[in-house]
Every structure is written in C-alpha cells, then in structure tokens.
MDTraj code that builds the backbone (N, CA, C; nanometers):
import mdtraj as md
import numpy as np

residues = "MET ASN GLN GLU ILE ILE VAL VAL THR PRO PRO ALA ALA VAL ARG GLU PRO ARG GLY ALA GLU ALA ALA ALA ARG PHE ALA ALA GLY LEU GLN LEU VAL ALA ARG ARG LEU ALA ALA ALA GLY ARG SER VAL TRP GLN ALA LEU GLU ASP GLU GLY ARG ARG ARG ALA ILE GLN GLN SER LYS ALA ARG GLY LEU SER LEU ALA ALA PHE GLU ALA ALA GLN VAL ARG LYS LEU ALA ASP GLN HIS GLU ARG THR ASP PRO ARG PHE ALA ALA GLU LEU ARG ALA ALA ALA THR HIS HIS GLU THR VAL HIS GLY ILE SER".split()
xyz = np.array([
    [-0.8591, 3.7746, 15.1417],
    [-0.8273, 3.8953, 15.0277],
    [-0.6801, 3.9144, 15.0278],
    [-0.6575, 3.9004, 14.9147],
    [-0.4523, 3.9424, 14.9099],
    [-0.4756, 4.0927, 14.8613],
    [-0.3863, 4.1559, 14.9475],
    [-0.3487, 4.2956, 14.9232],
    [-0.2169, 4.3063, 14.8583],
    [-0.2159, 4.3883, 14.7530],
    [-0.0760, 4.4424, 14.7079],
    [-0.0539, 4.5515, 14.7161],
    [0.0807, 4.5860, 14.7747],
    [0.0884, 4.7003, 14.7655],
    [0.1755, 4.7579, 14.6643],
    [0.1711, 4.8737, 14.5779],
    [0.2333, 4.9341, 14.5093],
    [0.2889, 5.0541, 14.5045],
    [0.4410, 5.0635, 14.4900],
    [0.5092, 5.1846, 14.5179],
    [0.5160, 5.2483, 14.4212],
    [0.5022, 5.3804, 14.4014],
    [0.5168, 5.4806, 14.2862],
    [0.6007, 5.5781, 14.3149],
    [0.7303, 5.5712, 14.2533],
    [0.8273, 5.6673, 14.3113],
    [0.8639, 5.7434, 14.1713],
    [0.8247, 5.9106, 14.1840],
    [0.8579, 5.9622, 14.0562],
    [0.9882, 5.9831, 14.0254],
    [1.0017, 6.0163, 13.9051],
    [1.1672, 6.0169, 13.8717],
    [1.1923, 6.1583, 13.9265],
    [1.3443, 6.1550, 13.9379],
    [1.3830, 6.2638, 13.9723],
    [1.3824, 6.3746, 13.8525],
    [1.3452, 6.4965, 13.9026],
    [1.3909, 6.6365, 13.7951],
    [1.4688, 6.6223, 13.7198],
    [1.4832, 6.6815, 13.5812],
    [1.5759, 6.6984, 13.5206],
    [1.6020, 6.8517, 13.4513],
    [1.6934, 6.9126, 13.4901],
    [1.7054, 7.0321, 13.4688],
    [1.6855, 7.0493, 13.2827],
    [1.7623, 6.9992, 13.2398],
    [1.7054, 6.9981, 13.0574],
    [1.7502, 6.8776, 13.0131],
    [1.7324, 6.8464, 12.9090],
    [1.7716, 6.7532, 12.8445],
    [1.9081, 6.7310, 12.7992],
    [1.9732, 6.6254, 12.8203],
    [2.1192, 6.5919, 12.7694],
    [2.1699, 6.6440, 12.6243],
    [2.2534, 6.7522, 12.6321],
    [2.2591, 6.7967, 12.4884],
    [2.2008, 6.9205, 12.4426],
    [2.1390, 6.9918, 12.5132],
    [1.9799, 7.1081, 12.4858],
    [2.1089, 7.2064, 12.4673],
    [2.2020, 7.2008, 12.5764],
    [2.2726, 7.3513, 12.5598],
    [2.3898, 7.3201, 12.4831],
    [2.4256, 7.2222, 12.4189],
    [2.5297, 7.2280, 12.3248],
    [2.4614, 7.2437, 12.1647],
    [2.3492, 7.1621, 12.1710],
    [2.2576, 7.2270, 12.0514],
    [2.2425, 7.3438, 12.0654],
    [2.1822, 7.4443, 12.1336],
    [2.1411, 7.5655, 12.1380],
    [2.2750, 7.6665, 12.0815],
    [2.4320, 7.6093, 12.1555],
    [2.5016, 7.6696, 12.1158],
    [2.5729, 7.6464, 11.9670],
    [2.5258, 7.5288, 11.9086],
    [2.5435, 7.4905, 11.7867],
    [2.4423, 7.5792, 11.6941],
    [2.3319, 7.5779, 11.7289],
    [2.2299, 7.6320, 11.6439],
    [2.2646, 7.8353, 11.6500],
    [2.2940, 7.8446, 11.7583],
    [2.3446, 7.9999, 11.7552],
    [2.4758, 8.0324, 11.6918],
    [2.5655, 7.9440, 11.6952],
    [2.6726, 7.9491, 11.6081],
    [2.6280, 7.9498, 11.4308],
    [2.5613, 7.8583, 11.4188],
    [2.5206, 7.8438, 11.2634],
    [2.4299, 7.9921, 11.2320],
    [2.3648, 8.0196, 11.3168],
    [2.3138, 8.1353, 11.2625],
    [2.4002, 8.2519, 11.2762],
    [2.4965, 8.2793, 11.3154],
    [2.6091, 8.3361, 11.3501],
    [2.6870, 8.3274, 11.1806],
    [2.7046, 8.2146, 11.1659],
    [2.7859, 8.1892, 11.0297],
    [2.6817, 8.2468, 10.9223],
    [2.5595, 8.2062, 10.9163],
    [2.4549, 8.2740, 10.8308],
    [2.4697, 8.3727, 10.7650],
    [2.4835, 8.4708, 10.9118],
    [2.4627, 8.6337, 10.8882],
    [2.5776, 8.6642, 10.8481],
    [2.6839, 8.6468, 10.8589],
    [2.7956, 8.6488, 10.8307],
    [2.8181, 8.6069, 10.6551],
    [2.8073, 8.4909, 10.6298],
    [2.8181, 8.4906, 10.4646],
    [2.6962, 8.5689, 10.4271],
    [2.5628, 8.5980, 10.4684],
    [2.4923, 8.6716, 10.3983],
    [2.5392, 8.8155, 10.3660],
    [2.5922, 8.8682, 10.4524],
    [2.6653, 9.0054, 10.4811],
    [2.7826, 8.9956, 10.3820],
    [2.8684, 8.8950, 10.3589],
    [2.9921, 8.8472, 10.2628],
    [2.9496, 8.8849, 10.1255],
    [2.8301, 8.7913, 10.0971],
    [2.7620, 8.8089, 9.9797],
    [2.6847, 8.8876, 9.9162],
    [2.6350, 8.9990, 10.0162],
    [2.5926, 9.1191, 9.9704],
    [2.7102, 9.1940, 9.9207],
    [2.8245, 9.2166, 10.0230],
    [2.9358, 9.2800, 9.9686],
    [2.9872, 9.2316, 9.7884],
    [3.0446, 9.1270, 9.8130],
    [3.0756, 9.0449, 9.6682],
    [2.9787, 9.1134, 9.5780],
    [2.8364, 9.1071, 9.5898],
    [2.7516, 9.1476, 9.4745],
    [2.7605, 9.2785, 9.4600],
    [2.7772, 9.4000, 9.5610],
    [2.8008, 9.5027, 9.5410],
    [2.9263, 9.5322, 9.4861],
    [3.0413, 9.5005, 9.4983],
    [3.1684, 9.4670, 9.4240],
    [3.1634, 9.4513, 9.2686],
    [3.0537, 9.3714, 9.2565],
    [3.0497, 9.3306, 9.1137],
    [2.9680, 9.4110, 9.0544],
    [2.8706, 9.4578, 9.0864],
    [2.7796, 9.5405, 9.0429],
    [2.8724, 9.6790, 9.0140],
    [2.9290, 9.7524, 9.1355],
    [3.0101, 9.8677, 9.0721],
    [3.1145, 9.8231, 8.9951],
    [3.1942, 9.7036, 8.9506],
    [3.2719, 9.6784, 8.8748],
    [3.1850, 9.7060, 8.7583],
    [3.0800, 9.6750, 8.7247],
    [3.0297, 9.6451, 8.5793],
    [2.9655, 9.7534, 8.5703],
    [2.9651, 9.8234, 8.6392],
    [2.9092, 9.9922, 8.6273],
    [3.0243, 10.0896, 8.5590],
    [3.1401, 10.0401, 8.6323],
    [3.2721, 10.1241, 8.5712],
    [3.3096, 10.0629, 8.4755],
    [3.3041, 9.9549, 8.4191],
    [3.3285, 9.9212, 8.3137],
    [3.2244, 9.9676, 8.1743],
    [3.1332, 9.9992, 8.2215],
    [3.0069, 10.0192, 8.1256],
    [3.0453, 10.1947, 8.0927],
    [3.1029, 10.2390, 8.1768],
    [3.0955, 10.3557, 8.2108],
    [3.2112, 10.3999, 8.0979],
    [3.3387, 10.3259, 8.1433],
    [3.4568, 10.3286, 8.0567],
    [3.4192, 10.3220, 7.8956],
    [3.3614, 10.1602, 7.8404],
    [3.3299, 10.1391, 7.7261],
    [3.2372, 10.2502, 7.6844],
    [3.1550, 10.2936, 7.7463],
    [3.0769, 10.3804, 7.6815],
    [3.1578, 10.5290, 7.6435],
    [3.2470, 10.5743, 7.7037],
    [3.3345, 10.6803, 7.6826],
    [3.4217, 10.6749, 7.5892],
    [3.4602, 10.5853, 7.5677],
    [3.5541, 10.5025, 7.4842],
    [3.4792, 10.5226, 7.3484],
    [3.3499, 10.5019, 7.3631],
    [3.3026, 10.4437, 7.2013],
    [3.2050, 10.6191, 7.1962],
    [3.2210, 10.7051, 7.2596],
    [3.2003, 10.8403, 7.2488],
    [3.0126, 10.8481, 7.2859],
    [2.9782, 10.7835, 7.3362],
    [2.8304, 10.7358, 7.3721],
    [2.8116, 10.7819, 7.5465],
    [2.6732, 10.8468, 7.5751],
    [2.6554, 10.8505, 7.6737],
    [2.6096, 10.7156, 7.7236],
    [2.6353, 10.7061, 7.9078],
    [2.5948, 10.5344, 7.9478],
    [2.4725, 10.5062, 7.9075],
    [2.3822, 10.6095, 7.8782],
    [2.2363, 10.5263, 7.8680],
    [2.2205, 10.5101, 7.7449],
    [2.2724, 10.5542, 7.6363],
    [2.3103, 10.4951, 7.4813],
    [2.3581, 10.3966, 7.4871],
    [2.4715, 10.3472, 7.5638],
    [2.5388, 10.2383, 7.5450],
    [2.4768, 10.1210, 7.6072],
    [2.3990, 10.1589, 7.7162],
    [2.3065, 10.0604, 7.7948],
    [2.1874, 10.0175, 7.6851],
    [2.1452, 10.0833, 7.6239],
    [2.0451, 10.0720, 7.5260],
    [2.0819, 9.9733, 7.4178],
    [2.2338, 10.0373, 7.3755],
    [2.2673, 9.9136, 7.2315],
    [2.2932, 9.7926, 7.2941],
    [2.3166, 9.7868, 7.4183],
    [2.3741, 9.6475, 7.4879],
    [2.2475, 9.5864, 7.4538],
    [2.1446, 9.6282, 7.5242],
    [2.0287, 9.5721, 7.4992],
    [1.9534, 9.5235, 7.3910],
    [1.9589, 9.6228, 7.2643],
    [1.9244, 9.5595, 7.1538],
    [2.0274, 9.4752, 7.0842],
    [2.1584, 9.4504, 7.1520],
    [2.2786, 9.3222, 7.1006],
    [2.1778, 9.1880, 7.1453],
    [2.1326, 9.2129, 7.2713],
    [2.0601, 9.1152, 7.3609],
    [1.9578, 9.0385, 7.2771],
    [1.8730, 9.1721, 7.2540],
    [1.7717, 9.1133, 7.1822],
    [1.7931, 9.0291, 7.0368],
    [1.8874, 9.1291, 6.9773],
    [1.9302, 9.0328, 6.8267],
    [1.9617, 8.9320, 6.8448],
    [2.0399, 8.8656, 7.0192],
    [2.0548, 8.7126, 7.0065],
    [1.9203, 8.6373, 7.0425],
    [1.8253, 8.6889, 7.0623],
    [1.6837, 8.6240, 7.1055],
    [1.5990, 8.6226, 6.9951],
    [1.6185, 8.6975, 6.8996],
    [1.5377, 8.7229, 6.7795],
    [1.4752, 8.5570, 6.7098],
    [1.5622, 8.5052, 6.7051],
    [1.5174, 8.3458, 6.6437],
    [1.4391, 8.2794, 6.7430],
    [1.4877, 8.2818, 6.8746],
    [1.4114, 8.1577, 6.9634],
    [1.3133, 8.2299, 7.0487],
    [1.2782, 8.3655, 7.0813],
    [1.2381, 8.4076, 7.1466],
    [1.1667, 8.5520, 7.0770],
    [1.1264, 8.5639, 6.9840],
    [1.0956, 8.6864, 6.8736],
    [0.9943, 8.7962, 6.9998],
    [0.9108, 8.7268, 7.0825],
    [0.8553, 8.8329, 7.1598],
    [0.8892, 8.8930, 7.2512],
    [1.0060, 8.7868, 7.3405],
    [1.0922, 8.8146, 7.4499],
    [1.1950, 8.9735, 7.3392],
    [1.2287, 8.9174, 7.2310],
    [1.3296, 9.0028, 7.1697],
    [1.2491, 9.1560, 7.1365],
    [1.1159, 9.1420, 7.0864],
    [1.0882, 9.3047, 7.0841],
    [1.0575, 9.3599, 7.1876],
    [1.0406, 9.3010, 7.3136],
    [0.9911, 9.3569, 7.4745],
    [1.1546, 9.4123, 7.4885],
    [1.2659, 9.3585, 7.4636],
    [1.3715, 9.3956, 7.4931],
    [1.3995, 9.5694, 7.3958],
    [1.3778, 9.5152, 7.2711],
    [1.4012, 9.6745, 7.2165],
    [1.3225, 9.7912, 7.2378],
    [1.1537, 9.7386, 7.2817],
    [1.1009, 9.8359, 7.3460],
    [1.1333, 9.8752, 7.4572],
    [1.2180, 9.8016, 7.5670],
    [1.2514, 9.8627, 7.6666],
    [1.3828, 9.9386, 7.6552],
    [1.4610, 9.9082, 7.5512],
    [1.5742, 9.9955, 7.4969],
    [1.5555, 10.1488, 7.4616],
    [1.4334, 10.1372, 7.3547],
    [1.3703, 10.2603, 7.3374],
    [1.3086, 10.3236, 7.4833],
    [1.2451, 10.2889, 7.5320],
    [1.2059, 10.3821, 7.6882],
    [1.3443, 10.4088, 7.7670],
    [1.3865, 10.3185, 7.7620],
    [1.5346, 10.3812, 7.8210],
    [1.6237, 10.4930, 7.7488],
    [1.6146, 10.4699, 7.6418],
    [1.6662, 10.6096, 7.5623],
    [1.5500, 10.7446, 7.5773],
    [1.4073, 10.7116, 7.5690],
    [1.3456, 10.8488, 7.5901],
    [1.3814, 10.8957, 7.7499],
    [1.3281, 10.8021, 7.8418],
    [1.3710, 10.8485, 7.9618],
    [1.4852, 10.9266, 7.9830],
    [1.5908, 10.9043, 7.9258],
    [1.7100, 10.9846, 7.9203],
    [1.7560, 11.0649, 7.8273],
    [1.6644, 11.0847, 7.7677],
    [1.6321, 11.2377, 7.6595],
    [1.7286, 11.1817, 7.5450],
    [1.7464, 11.0676, 7.4673],
    [1.8751, 11.0185, 7.4070],
    [1.7923, 11.0531, 7.2481],
    [1.6612, 10.9865, 7.2403],
    [1.6002, 10.9783, 7.1123],
    [1.4943, 11.1039, 7.0967],
])
top = md.Topology()
chain = top.add_chain()
for i, resn in enumerate(residues, 1):
    res = top.add_residue(resn, chain, resSeq=i)
    for name in ("N", "CA", "C"):
        top.add_atom(name, md.element.get_by_symbol(name[0]), res)
traj = md.Trajectory(xyz[None], top)
C-alpha cells in the first residue's frame, strides 16, 4: 500500500485587494465632482431664470402691461405658432393663458 502525503498550505491573509484603496479614493473624488457640478448647474439655472424674469418684467413695463398680461400674451403667441401643427395643444395653451389672466384678475 502506497501512502501519499499531501500538504495543504493556506494562502497568507491579504489586508485588502490591490488597488481597492485607490479605487475608493477615485470613487469619492467622482462623487465630489458630481456634487459640485450639480450645484453649479443649479446656480446657472437659477441665474437664467432670474434673468428671464427680469427681462419679462422689463418688457411688460415697456409695453404698459402687467407681468401676468404679458405672460398670457406670450403664451397666446406660442399657441399661434402651434395652431397648424397641433391645434389641440394650441387650444390648451390658449386656455392656460385665459386661466392665468383670471387667476391674476386681468380679465
């Protein structure tokens, strides 16, 4: 009878896989960049909204209209542009303009 001796040596313990620390730092950096980009995007969007609001108020004053009347006129102008291609949408825009005027006590 032949006997064979097999020696099993378990591998040495590894603290963590190679590159895991670098990958974790990279992922954290990406998250920081994403948060900063999102904040910058929100700031830009807010600045654009503020500028649009400022221009709308300026134009409404120049035409002697209230801001709500000016906004309703702009929506009706948009409805006119869509009348041929999408009459249902144009009708909804006109209804929204009328509702806007009613809410602000213009009509």
